[in-house]
C-alpha positions as a Markdown table, in Angstrom:
| # | Residue | x | y | z |
|---|---|---|---|---|
| 1 | Met | 232.8 | 136.0 | -148.3 |
| 2 | Asp | 230.7 | 135.9 | -145.7 |
| 3 | Ile | 231.3 | 135.3 | -141.9 |
| 4 | Ala | 228.7 | 132.5 | -141.5 |
| 5 | Leu | 231.4 | 130.6 | -144.4 |
| 6 | Lys | 233.9 | 131.4 | -142.1 |
| 7 | Tyr | 232.4 | 130.0 | -139.0 |
| 8 | Lys | 231.5 | 126.4 | -140.7 |
| 9 | Ile | 235.2 | 126.2 | -142.7 |
| 10 | Val | 237.0 | 127.1 | -139.2 |
| 11 | Glu | 233.8 | 124.5 | -137.2 |
| 12 | Lys | 235.2 | 121.7 | -140.0 |
| 13 | Ile | 238.5 | 122.1 | -139.4 |
| 14 | Ile | 237.7 | 121.9 | -135.2 |
| 15 | Gln | 236.1 | 119.1 | -136.2 |
| 16 | Ser | 238.6 | 117.2 | -138.6 |
| 17 | Glu | 240.4 | 114.0 | -137.1 |
| 18 | Asp | 242.1 | 113.8 | -140.8 |
| 19 | Asn | 245.7 | 114.8 | -141.0 |
| 20 | Ala | 246.2 | 114.8 | -144.3 |
| 21 | Leu | 243.6 | 117.5 | -144.8 |
| 22 | Leu | 244.7 | 119.5 | -141.6 |
| 23 | Ser | 248.1 | 120.0 | -142.8 |
| 24 | Glu | 247.0 | 120.8 | -146.6 |
| 25 | Val | 244.4 | 123.3 | -145.2 |
| 26 | Gly | 247.5 | 124.5 | -143.0 |
| 27 | Ala | 249.9 | 124.6 | -146.0 |
| 28 | Ile | 247.5 | 126.7 | -147.8 |
| 29 | Leu | 247.1 | 129.4 | -145.0 |
| 30 | Gly | 250.9 | 129.6 | -144.1 |
| 31 | Val | 250.8 | 128.0 | -140.9 |
| 32 | Ser | 252.6 | 124.8 | -140.2 |
| 33 | Gln | 253.9 | 123.0 | -137.0 |
| 34 | Thr | 257.2 | 121.9 | -138.5 |
| 35 | Asp | 260.2 | 123.0 | -136.6 |
| 36 | Phe | 262.7 | 125.0 | -138.8 |
| 37 | Trp | 265.3 | 123.5 | -136.5 |
| 38 | His | 265.7 | 120.3 | -138.4 |
| 39 | Lys | 265.7 | 122.4 | -141.8 |
| 40 | Leu | 268.9 | 123.7 | -141.1 |
| 41 | Pro | 272.1 | 122.3 | -142.1 |
| 42 | Glu | 274.3 | 120.3 | -139.0 |
| 43 | Glu | 277.2 | 123.2 | -139.1 |
| 44 | Val | 274.8 | 125.9 | -138.8 |
| 45 | Lys | 272.7 | 123.8 | -135.7 |
| 46 | Gln | 276.5 | 123.1 | -134.4 |
| 47 | Ser | 277.3 | 127.2 | -134.7 |
| 48 | Ile | 274.4 | 127.6 | -132.8 |
| 49 | Asn | 274.9 | 125.3 | -130.2 |
| 50 | Asp | 278.3 | 126.4 | -129.7 |
| 51 | Ala | 277.2 | 130.2 | -129.2 |
| 52 | Lys | 274.8 | 128.8 | -126.5 |
| 53 | Ala | 277.5 | 127.7 | -124.9 |
| 54 | Glu | 279.5 | 129.9 | -124.7 |
| 55 | Leu | 276.9 | 132.5 | -123.1 |
| 56 | Asp | 275.7 | 129.5 | -121.0 |
| 57 | Arg | 279.5 | 129.8 | -119.5 |
| 58 | Gly | 279.8 | 133.6 | -119.5 |
| 59 | Glu | 281.4 | 134.4 | -122.0 |
| 60 | Gly | 279.1 | 136.4 | -124.3 |
| 61 | Ile | 279.4 | 140.6 | -125.0 |
| 62 | Pro | 275.8 | 141.9 | -123.8 |
| 63 | His | 273.5 | 142.8 | -126.0 |
| 64 | Asp | 274.2 | 147.2 | -124.8 |
| 65 | Asn | 277.9 | 146.6 | -125.6 |
| 66 | Val | 277.5 | 145.1 | -129.0 |
| 67 | Met | 275.0 | 148.0 | -129.9 |
| 68 | Ala | 277.1 | 150.8 | -128.4 |
| 69 | Glu | 280.2 | 149.4 | -130.0 |
| 70 | Ile | 277.6 | 149.3 | -133.9 |
| 71 | Lys | 276.6 | 153.1 | -132.8 |
| 72 | Glu | 280.3 | 154.5 | -132.8 |
| 73 | Arg | 281.9 | 152.2 | -135.5 |
| 74 | Phe | 279.3 | 152.6 | -138.4 |
| 75 | Leu | 277.2 | 155.9 | -137.0 |
| 76 | Lys | 279.7 | 158.9 | -136.3 |
| 77 | Ser | 278.5 | 161.9 | -137.4 |
């Protein structure tokens, strides 16, 4: 495909006011504006929110500590 055709396609997309067309082009190109959060089951959302609340309260374990424990436990030589 030549570059001129690509530019014409991009120009048509930019000028388009047709949401259905833009959604179809997005789907074809694998581009999505939908937030995956809305597709998650409620129990997963609740678990994530609970974990965030724990971190906000300072109840989390720092990443470096977790990584050190994993290395100690599973990567011993």
